C-alpha positions as CSV (number, residue, x, y, z in Angstrom):
1,M,-13.3,30.1,16.4
2,T,-10.5,28.3,18.2
3,E,-7.2,30.0,19.1
4,E,-5.3,27.9,16.6
5,E,-7.8,28.8,13.8
6,R,-7.5,32.5,14.7
7,Y,-3.7,32.2,14.6
8,Q,-3.7,30.5,11.2
9,I,-6.1,33.1,9.6
10,T,-4.0,36.0,11.0
11,I,-0.8,34.5,9.5
12,E,-2.5,34.0,6.1
13,E,-3.9,37.5,6.1
14,W,-0.6,39.2,6.9
15,S,1.3,37.0,4.5
16,G,-1.2,37.9,1.8
17,A,-0.9,41.6,2.6
18,K,2.9,41.5,2.4
19,S,2.9,39.7,-0.9
20,R,0.4,42.3,-2.3
21,L,2.7,45.0,-1.0
22,E,5.6,43.3,-2.7
23,S,3.9,43.2,-6.1
24,L,2.8,46.9,-5.8
25,L,6.4,47.8,-4.9
26,Q,7.7,45.8,-7.9
27,D,5.3,47.7,-10.2
28,T,6.4,51.2,-8.9
29,L,10.1,50.5,-9.4
30,D,11.8,51.3,-12.8
31,P,12.6,47.8,-14.2
32,Y,16.0,49.1,-15.4
33,G,16.7,51.0,-12.2
34,P,19.5,49.9,-10.0
35,V,17.2,48.5,-7.2
36,A,15.0,46.4,-9.6
37,V,18.1,45.2,-11.5
38,M,19.6,43.9,-8.2
39,A,16.4,42.0,-7.3
40,L,15.8,40.6,-10.8
41,S,19.4,39.5,-11.3
42,G,19.5,37.5,-8.1
43,S,21.9,39.8,-6.3
44,T,19.6,40.4,-3.3
45,K,19.5,36.6,-2.6
46,G,15.8,36.8,-2.2
47,G,14.2,38.6,-5.1
48,F,12.1,41.6,-4.0
49,G,11.8,40.2,-0.5
50,P,14.6,42.3,1.1
51,I,13.5,45.4,-1.0
52,T,10.0,45.0,0.5
53,Q,11.6,45.1,3.9
54,L,13.5,48.3,3.0
55,A,10.5,50.2,1.5
56,G,7.3,48.3,2.2
57,M,6.9,46.4,5.5
58,R,9.2,44.1,7.5
59,G,6.3,41.5,7.8
60,L,5.9,38.5,10.0
61,M,8.8,37.3,12.1
62,A,9.7,34.0,13.6
63,D,10.5,33.5,17.3
64,P,13.6,31.5,18.4
65,S,11.7,28.2,18.2
66,G,10.7,28.9,14.6
67,R,7.0,29.6,15.3
68,I,5.7,32.7,13.5
69,I,4.7,35.6,15.8
70,D,1.2,36.8,14.8
71,L,2.1,40.5,15.4
72,P,3.8,41.7,12.2
73,I,6.3,44.5,11.9
74,R,4.4,47.1,9.9
75,S,7.3,49.5,9.6
76,H,10.1,49.3,7.1
77,F,13.8,50.0,7.4
78,R,13.7,53.3,5.5
79,E,11.4,54.9,8.2
80,G,12.8,52.8,11.0
81,L,11.4,50.4,13.6
82,N,10.0,51.2,17.1
83,A,11.5,49.5,20.2
84,L,9.1,46.5,20.3
85,E,9.5,45.9,16.5
86,Y,13.3,46.1,16.8
87,F,13.3,43.6,19.7
88,I,11.1,41.1,17.7
89,S,13.6,41.5,14.8
90,T,16.6,40.5,17.0
91,H,15.3,36.9,17.2
92,G,15.8,36.2,13.5
93,A,19.0,38.1,13.2
94,R,20.6,36.2,16.0
95,K,19.3,32.9,14.7
96,G,20.6,33.7,11.3
97,L,24.2,34.1,12.6
98,A,24.0,30.9,14.6
99,D,22.6,29.0,11.6
100,T,25.4,30.3,9.4
101,A,28.0,29.0,11.8
102,L,26.3,25.6,12.4
103,R,24.8,24.6,9.1
104,T,27.6,25.2,6.7
105,A,29.1,21.9,7.9
106,D,25.8,20.1,7.2
107,A,25.7,21.3,3.6
108,G,29.3,20.2,3.1
109,Y,28.6,16.7,4.5
110,L,25.5,16.4,2.2
111,T,27.7,17.3,-0.8
112,R,30.2,14.5,0.2
113,R,27.4,11.9,0.4
114,L,25.9,13.0,-2.9
115,V,29.4,12.7,-4.6
116,D,29.9,9.3,-3.1
117,V,26.6,7.8,-4.2
118,A,26.8,9.2,-7.8
119,Q,30.5,9.1,-8.6
120,D,30.2,6.1,-10.9
121,M,27.5,7.8,-13.0
122,I,29.4,8.5,-16.3
123,V,28.0,8.9,-19.8
124,N,29.2,5.6,-21.3
125,V,27.3,5.2,-24.7
126,T,25.3,7.3,-27.0
127,D,22.1,5.4,-26.9
128,C,20.9,2.6,-24.6
129,G,17.9,2.0,-26.9
130,T,15.2,2.1,-24.2
131,E,11.6,2.4,-25.2
132,H,10.7,3.9,-21.8
133,G,10.7,7.5,-20.9
134,Q,9.4,10.0,-18.3
135,I,6.1,11.6,-19.0
136,I,6.1,15.3,-18.3
137,R,2.6,16.7,-18.0
138,R,1.5,20.3,-18.4
139,S,-0.7,19.8,-15.3
140,D,2.3,18.6,-13.1
141,D,3.3,21.3,-10.7
142,I,7.0,20.6,-10.1
143,A,7.8,23.7,-7.9
144,G,6.1,26.1,-10.3
145,Q,8.1,25.2,-13.5
146,T,6.3,25.4,-16.8
147,I,6.4,22.5,-19.3
148,D,8.9,24.2,-21.6
149,E,11.4,24.7,-18.7
150,R,11.2,21.0,-17.8
151,I,11.6,19.6,-21.3
152,L,14.3,22.0,-22.5
153,G,17.6,20.2,-23.3
154,R,16.1,16.8,-23.3
155,C,15.6,14.2,-26.0
156,A,12.1,13.0,-27.0
157,A,11.3,9.4,-26.2
158,R,8.5,9.4,-28.8
159,D,7.7,11.3,-32.0
160,I,5.9,14.5,-30.9
161,Y,3.2,15.8,-33.3
162,D,1.2,19.1,-33.3
163,P,-2.4,18.0,-32.1
164,D,-4.0,20.5,-34.5
165,T,-2.1,20.1,-37.8
166,G,-0.6,16.6,-37.2
167,E,2.8,18.0,-38.2
168,L,5.9,16.3,-36.7
169,I,7.5,18.8,-34.2
170,V,10.4,16.6,-33.1
171,A,11.3,12.9,-33.9
172,R,12.2,10.3,-31.3
173,N,15.7,10.9,-29.9
174,G,15.6,14.5,-31.2
175,M,16.9,17.2,-29.0
176,I,14.2,19.6,-27.6
177,D,15.9,23.0,-27.9
178,E,14.5,26.5,-27.1
179,D,12.6,26.7,-30.4
180,V,11.0,23.3,-30.1
181,A,10.1,23.8,-26.5
182,D,8.4,27.1,-27.4
183,I,6.4,25.4,-30.2
184,I,5.3,22.6,-27.7
185,L,4.3,25.3,-25.2
186,K,2.2,27.2,-27.7
187,A,0.7,24.0,-29.3
188,N,-1.0,23.2,-25.9
189,I,0.3,19.6,-26.0
190,P,-0.9,18.1,-22.7
191,E,2.0,15.8,-22.1
192,V,5.4,15.0,-23.6
193,E,7.4,11.8,-23.1
194,V,11.1,12.5,-22.8
195,R,14.3,10.4,-22.2
196,S,15.4,10.6,-18.6
197,P,18.4,9.3,-16.5
198,M,15.7,7.5,-14.3
199,T,14.6,5.3,-17.2
200,C,18.0,4.6,-18.8
201,Q,18.7,0.9,-19.5
202,L,22.5,1.0,-19.0
203,V,23.7,-1.3,-16.2
204,H,26.5,1.2,-15.4
205,G,26.3,4.9,-15.8
206,V,23.9,6.6,-18.2
207,C,23.6,7.1,-22.0
208,A,23.9,10.4,-23.7
209,L,20.4,10.5,-25.1
210,C,18.8,9.8,-21.7
211,Y,20.8,12.6,-20.2
212,G,20.4,15.2,-23.0
213,R,22.1,18.5,-23.1
214,D,25.2,19.3,-21.2
215,L,24.2,22.4,-19.2
216,G,27.7,23.7,-19.2
217,T,28.2,23.9,-23.0
218,G,24.6,23.9,-24.3
219,D,25.5,21.0,-26.6
220,M,24.7,17.3,-26.4
221,V,26.6,15.7,-23.5
222,S,29.9,14.2,-24.5
223,I,30.8,10.5,-23.9
224,G,32.9,10.2,-20.8
225,T,31.3,13.1,-18.9
226,A,31.1,12.4,-15.1
227,V,27.4,13.5,-14.9
228,G,27.1,12.1,-11.3
229,I,29.8,14.4,-9.9
230,I,28.3,17.4,-11.8
231,A,24.8,16.5,-10.3
232,A,26.2,16.2,-6.8
233,Q,28.0,19.5,-7.0
234,S,25.0,21.2,-8.6
235,I,22.8,20.1,-5.7
236,G,25.4,20.5,-2.9
237,E,26.8,23.9,-3.7
238,P,23.5,25.8,-3.5
239,G,22.9,23.8,-0.2
240,T,25.6,26.0,1.3
241,Q,23.7,29.0,0.0
242,L,20.4,27.6,1.4
243,T,22.1,27.5,4.8
244,L,23.2,31.2,4.6
245,R,19.8,32.4,3.2
246,T,18.4,32.9,6.8
247,F,21.1,35.5,7.2
248,H,19.9,37.5,4.2
249,L,16.2,37.4,5.2
250,G,17.1,38.2,8.8
251,G,14.5,35.8,10.2
252,T,11.4,37.2,8.4
253,A,8.9,34.4,8.0
254,S,8.4,33.7,4.3
255,A,6.2,31.3,2.3
256,G,9.3,29.1,1.9
257,G,9.6,28.9,5.6
258,D,12.8,29.4,7.6
259,I,15.7,27.7,6.0
260,T,16.2,25.4,9.0
261,T,13.3,23.5,7.5
262,G,15.0,23.8,4.1
263,L,18.3,21.9,4.4
264,P,17.1,19.3,6.9
265,R,14.1,18.7,4.6
266,V,16.5,18.1,1.6
267,E,18.5,15.7,3.8
268,E,15.3,13.9,5.0
269,L,14.3,13.3,1.3
270,F,17.8,12.2,0.1
271,E,18.2,9.9,3.1
272,A,14.7,8.5,2.5
273,R,13.9,8.6,6.2
274,R,11.3,6.0,7.3
275,K,9.6,8.5,9.7
276,P,9.6,12.0,8.0
277,K,8.8,14.9,10.3
278,G,5.1,15.8,10.3
279,E,4.2,12.6,8.4
280,S,0.8,12.6,6.8
281,V,-1.7,9.7,7.1
282,M,-1.9,7.9,3.7
283,V,-4.3,5.0,3.0
284,D,-3.0,1.7,1.7
285,Y,-6.3,0.5,0.3
286,G,-9.2,2.0,-1.7
287,G,-12.8,2.0,-0.6
288,I,-15.4,4.1,1.2
289,L,-14.1,6.5,3.9
290,R,-15.8,6.7,7.3
291,L,-14.6,9.4,9.7
292,T,-15.5,8.7,13.4
293,E,-14.4,9.8,16.8
294,R,-13.6,7.5,19.8
295,E,-14.7,8.2,23.3
296,D,-11.2,9.3,24.3
297,G,-11.4,12.0,21.5
298,A,-9.1,10.2,19.0
299,R,-10.2,10.6,15.4
300,I,-10.4,7.4,13.4
301,A,-10.5,7.0,9.6
302,T,-11.9,3.7,8.4
303,V,-11.6,2.6,4.8
304,I,-14.3,0.0,3.9
305,D,-13.4,-2.1,0.9
306,S,-16.3,-4.4,0.0
307,E,-17.2,-6.6,-2.9
308,V,-20.5,-8.4,-3.5
309,F,-20.7,-11.9,-5.1
310,N,-24.0,-13.3,-6.3
311,Q,-24.5,-17.0,-7.2
312,K,-27.6,-18.0,-9.1
313,H,-29.1,-21.5,-8.9
314,T,-32.0,-22.4,-11.1
315,I,-34.1,-25.1,-9.4
316,P,-35.7,-27.8,-11.7
317,A,-39.5,-28.0,-11.6
318,G,-41.0,-30.3,-9.0
319,W,-37.9,-30.0,-6.6
320,D,-38.4,-28.7,-3.1
321,I,-36.6,-25.5,-2.0
322,V,-35.4,-26.3,1.6
323,V,-34.1,-22.9,2.5
324,E,-36.1,-19.7,3.3
325,D,-35.9,-16.2,1.9
326,E,-33.2,-14.1,3.6
327,Q,-31.8,-17.1,5.5
328,V,-28.1,-17.0,6.2
329,I,-26.4,-20.3,5.1
330,K,-22.9,-21.8,5.2
331,K,-20.8,-23.1,2.3
332,G,-22.1,-26.6,1.3
333,A,-25.6,-26.1,2.6
334,V,-28.4,-27.8,0.6
335,L,-30.6,-25.3,-1.2
336,A,-33.1,-27.7,-2.9
337,Q,-33.7,-31.4,-3.4
338,E,-35.8,-33.9,-5.4
339,K,-39.1,-35.2,-3.9
340,D,-37.5,-38.6,-3.3
341,G,-34.4,-36.9,-1.7
342,E,-32.0,-38.4,-4.4
343,G,-30.6,-35.2,-6.1
344,T,-29.6,-32.0,-4.3
345,V,-28.5,-28.5,-5.2
346,V,-25.7,-27.3,-2.9
347,S,-24.4,-23.7,-2.4
348,E,-20.7,-23.2,-3.2
349,I,-20.4,-20.0,-1.1
350,E,-21.7,-18.8,2.2
351,G,-24.1,-15.9,2.4
352,E,-27.8,-14.8,2.4
353,V,-30.5,-16.5,0.4
354,Y,-32.9,-14.7,-1.9
355,I,-35.7,-16.7,-3.7
356,E,-37.3,-15.5,-6.9
357,D,-39.7,-17.9,-8.5
358,N,-37.6,-21.0,-9.4
359,D,-34.3,-19.2,-8.9
360,V,-32.3,-19.2,-5.6
361,Y,-29.7,-16.5,-5.3
362,V,-26.9,-16.7,-2.7
363,R,-25.5,-13.3,-1.9
364,F,-22.1,-12.9,-0.2
365,E,-20.4,-9.6,0.7
366,R,-16.6,-9.6,1.2
367,R,-15.9,-6.7,3.5
368,D,-12.5,-5.5,4.7
369,E,-12.1,-2.6,7.1
370,H,-8.8,-0.8,7.6
371,E,-8.4,1.7,10.4
372,Y,-6.1,4.7,10.5
373,E,-5.7,6.9,13.6
374,I,-5.5,10.6,12.8
375,P,-3.2,12.5,15.2
376,L,-5.0,15.2,17.3
377,N,-2.9,18.0,15.8
378,A,-3.2,16.8,12.2
379,R,-5.4,18.7,9.7
380,L,-7.5,16.8,7.2
381,M,-6.8,17.7,3.5
382,P,-9.5,20.1,2.3
383,N,-11.0,17.6,-0.2
384,I,-11.4,14.8,2.3
385,H,-14.9,14.2,3.8
386,D,-17.0,11.4,5.3
387,G,-18.6,8.9,3.0
388,M,-16.4,9.7,-0.1
389,E,-14.8,7.0,-2.2
390,I,-11.0,7.1,-2.1
391,R,-8.3,5.3,-3.9
392,A,-5.2,3.5,-2.5
393,G,-2.5,6.0,-1.8
394,T,-4.8,9.0,-1.0
395,Q,-3.4,11.4,1.5
396,L,-5.8,12.1,4.3
397,T,-4.0,14.7,6.4
398,E,-1.6,17.6,5.5
399,G,2.1,16.9,5.9
400,S,5.0,15.0,4.3
401,R,4.4,11.6,2.7
402,N,6.4,8.6,3.6
403,P,8.3,7.7,0.4
404,H,8.7,4.0,1.4
405,Q,4.9,3.7,1.8
406,M,4.4,5.5,-1.5
407,L,6.7,3.0,-3.3
408,R,4.8,0.1,-1.9
409,V,1.3,1.4,-2.6
410,L,1.7,3.7,-5.7
411,G,4.8,2.3,-7.4
412,E,8.2,3.7,-8.6
413,D,6.9,6.4,-11.0
414,A,4.8,8.1,-8.4
415,T,7.7,7.9,-5.8
416,Q,10.2,9.4,-8.3
417,I,7.9,12.3,-9.1
418,Y,7.2,13.0,-5.4
419,L,10.9,13.0,-4.5
420,L,11.7,15.3,-7.4
421,N,8.9,17.7,-6.6
422,E,9.6,17.9,-2.9
423,I,13.3,18.5,-3.3
424,Q,12.7,21.1,-6.0
425,K,10.2,22.8,-3.8
426,V,12.8,23.5,-1.1
427,Y,15.4,24.9,-3.5
428,R,13.0,26.9,-5.7
429,S,11.2,28.4,-2.7
430,Q,14.6,29.8,-1.7
431,G,15.2,31.2,-5.3
432,V,17.7,28.5,-6.3
433,P,16.8,27.0,-9.7
434,I,18.4,23.6,-10.4
435,A,17.7,21.5,-13.5
436,D,15.5,18.4,-12.9
437,K,18.1,16.1,-14.5
438,H,20.6,16.5,-11.6
439,F,18.0,15.3,-9.1
440,E,17.0,12.5,-11.5
441,V,20.6,11.2,-11.5
442,M,20.4,10.9,-7.7
443,I,16.9,9.4,-7.6
444,R,18.0,6.8,-10.1
445,K,20.7,5.7,-7.6
446,M,18.3,5.7,-4.7
447,L,15.8,3.4,-6.6
448,N,18.1,1.1,-8.5
449,R,18.1,-1.8,-6.0
450,V,15.6,-4.7,-5.6
451,Q,15.2,-6.9,-2.6
452,V,14.9,-10.6,-3.5
453,T,11.7,-12.2,-2.1
454,K,11.8,-15.5,-4.1
455,S,15.0,-17.1,-5.3
456,G,13.5,-19.1,-8.2
457,D,16.2,-21.1,-9.9
458,S,18.9,-18.4,-9.3
459,E,21.7,-18.5,-6.8
460,L,20.3,-15.4,-5.0
461,L,19.1,-15.6,-1.4
462,P,15.8,-14.1,-0.1
463,G,16.4,-10.7,1.5
464,E,19.5,-10.0,-0.7
465,L,19.8,-6.6,-2.3
466,I,20.7,-6.6,-6.0
467,D,20.9,-4.0,-8.8
468,K,17.6,-4.0,-10.7
469,L,19.1,-4.3,-14.2
470,Q,21.4,-7.1,-13.1
471,L,18.3,-9.0,-11.8
472,L,16.5,-8.4,-15.1
473,Q,19.5,-9.8,-17.0
474,M,19.8,-12.8,-14.7
475,N,16.0,-13.5,-15.2
476,E,16.3,-13.2,-19.0
477,E,18.9,-16.0,-19.0
478,L,16.8,-18.1,-16.6
479,I,13.6,-17.7,-18.7
480,S,15.5,-18.5,-21.9
481,Q,16.6,-21.8,-20.2
482,G,13.0,-22.6,-19.2
483,K,13.8,-22.0,-15.5
484,E,11.9,-20.0,-12.9
485,P,13.1,-16.4,-12.5
486,A,13.9,-14.7,-9.2
487,A,11.3,-12.3,-7.9
488,G,11.7,-9.1,-5.8
489,I,10.3,-5.8,-4.7
490,P,11.8,-2.3,-5.5
491,V,13.5,-0.8,-2.5
492,L,14.2,2.9,-1.8
493,L,17.6,3.5,-0.3
494,G,18.9,6.7,1.3
495,I,22.1,8.1,-0.3
496,T,24.2,6.9,2.6
497,K,22.9,3.3,2.3
498,A,23.1,3.5,-1.5
499,A,26.8,4.5,-1.3
500,L,27.5,1.6,1.1
501,S,25.6,-1.0,-1.0
502,T,27.5,-0.3,-4.2
503,D,29.3,-3.0,-6.1
504,S,32.6,-1.4,-5.3
505,F,34.0,-2.3,-1.9
506,L,36.9,0.2,-2.4
507,S,34.5,3.1,-2.9
508,A,32.2,2.0,0.0
509,S,35.1,1.5,2.4
510,S,36.6,4.9,1.6
511,F,33.2,6.5,2.4
512,Q,32.2,5.2,5.9
513,H,32.5,2.1,8.1
514,T,35.8,1.1,6.6
515,I,36.5,-2.0,8.7
516,K,33.0,-3.3,8.5
517,V,32.9,-2.9,4.7
518,L,36.3,-4.5,4.1
519,A,35.6,-7.4,6.5
520,G,32.3,-8.1,4.7
521,A,34.0,-7.9,1.3
522,A,36.7,-10.3,2.5
523,I,34.2,-12.8,3.9
524,E,32.3,-12.8,0.6
525,S,35.5,-12.9,-1.6
526,K,34.1,-9.8,-3.4
527,V,35.6,-8.6,-6.7
528,D,35.6,-4.9,-7.4
529,P,34.7,-4.2,-11.1
530,L,36.4,-0.7,-10.9
531,H,33.5,1.1,-12.7
532,G,33.6,4.3,-10.8
533,L,36.1,7.2,-10.3
534,K,37.0,6.7,-6.6
535,E,38.1,3.1,-6.9
536,N,40.4,3.8,-9.9
537,V,41.9,6.8,-8.0
538,I,42.5,4.6,-5.0
539,I,44.5,2.0,-6.9
540,G,46.3,4.6,-9.1
541,K,44.7,3.9,-12.4
542,L,43.4,6.3,-15.0
543,I,39.8,7.3,-14.2
544,P,37.1,6.0,-16.7
545,A,35.9,9.6,-17.5
546,G,37.0,12.4,-19.8
547,T,40.2,11.6,-21.8
548,G,40.7,8.4,-19.7
549,F,37.3,7.0,-20.8
550,Y,38.4,5.4,-24.0
551,A,40.8,3.0,-22.2
552,Y,37.6,1.3,-20.8
553,K,35.1,1.7,-23.6
554,E,34.8,-2.0,-24.4
555,R,33.1,-3.1,-21.2
556,E,29.6,-1.5,-21.3
557,R,26.5,-3.6,-21.0
558,I,22.9,-2.6,-21.7
559,G,20.2,-4.1,-19.6
560,P,17.2,-6.0,-21.1
561,R,14.2,-4.1,-22.4
562,A,11.8,-5.9,-20.1
563,T,10.6,-4.8,-16.7
564,L,10.2,-6.9,-13.5
565,A,6.5,-6.8,-13.9
566,E,6.7,-8.1,-17.5
567,Q,9.0,-10.9,-16.4
568,G,6.4,-11.8,-13.7
569,A,9.1,-11.1,-11.1
570,L,7.6,-8.3,-9.2
571,D,6.5,-9.8,-5.9
572,Y,4.8,-7.7,-3.2
573,S,3.8,-10.8,-1.1
574,E,6.2,-9.9,1.6
575,E,5.2,-7.0,3.8
576,E,7.4,-3.9,3.8
577,D,7.8,-4.2,7.6
578,E,9.7,-7.4,7.1
579,L,12.3,-5.8,4.8
580,D,15.9,-6.6,5.4
581,D,17.4,-4.8,8.5
582,F,20.1,-3.4,6.2
583,V,17.5,-1.1,4.6
584,S,16.0,0.3,7.8
585,A,19.0,0.3,10.0
586,G,20.1,3.8,11.2
587,D,17.1,5.7,10.0
């Protein structure tokens, strides 16, 4: 056993012991007693964790660098700690105080960026009429939420029937309230398709049915509600609590990890960093996996993607076969000819010859090999082994996935679910429950741009970033006129980039890089459509939300029902590495 393996097993054993102790302690406490009520109501800021420290054991501690010390504190506060245990405790307490002072500013800045990117997300119409929705599966593990928690307060995208009786539980566009969610949970329905802000067809803002219930009132969301601002504040405000959480746990190492991994991880996801910390190795192609080791000790994963082509040639009687069995031939080689040399049979492909009676087979194997170097400190996923067949997008090593690579290999849906799950994990591991829809509003803004790869008959330039729904509308017009549509690939933008690439130059210039944004807008003779809140405040107009909404209600547009793939305008011919500098700058 190596030192690293011994360390990992020690940590796992002690973490398991502490969690068992926590559940035993929970069972012994009176659920209506003052201590249990504090823990269950959220007053302890960490559930039964702090109470386990008071009456169970302090547990594993982290050193100043964040590495967990494999010597746990077995005492608890009620009996008191010895000198060594007290000294180990001081690391975390001191770090907690430093974190509180330094990280509150980070949480505030994250809130500002979230507000800036989502400030134009307003409920503009009741129904956008989209046929698409988000499929919520019972098997999905989004930070430990059950299916009824995730569908509560949403509208169904399809009629939902009881699988046993065939009875209609809720019709399309019907609200899934507590009773309906409970019926769906008990009926063991494997998946439910619901309306989601991520699939809304509105060009600006979001429609009421795609958003669902207003979590403040418990009723359907009202027209004119600024759901983007609400989402930004719902995500940003607990970010400040996340920052302070280290102080409450006093440096004890928990399953959620120290919060210094918490807030920076949320930021890493929202900013869609191209090089996430501890990035895992993910394969771009499917095939057979071969794990080898080079002489210098480096581990190499090779994905072999092969395909076999067989071409059969039936040779007429009396002709001479001029090739031999198992002979390797080139394309265009003569396989057989007439006795007089007049007629010939020629191979259309290169490969190896197999002769069977009067039939000549030419066998060609197309073989692509893709190599991935596995870092020395990376651990392979438990289900990965040599010789197995893997699909494109399979994660080989433990760690964070690269969302840009996911978008390219697995597509938008998988990327949306990954971002939602990873952000929820950070908040929920710290005991902060936030509704999925707030994150979905943000993820919609991060994924609503397309980079043009082919102009077609449009006026767009290759490399230009354009709103996905605007491109769909433009293509609808081009197709109806018999012209060639423009093609592009979906792009994932971090919240800072998304805020700066908005249609409104007033909003972008009041956020960051004022001179650069205004100079660029002047050169392009840009027009600001004034769809958001900030730009209307800047010029002193009524904001298009709340009671001021009705002054602007005539202007809404709904995007076409098609997708880029259906229009034949999804083009992955350009490699991701060649993406516009604008997308990757500053990561």
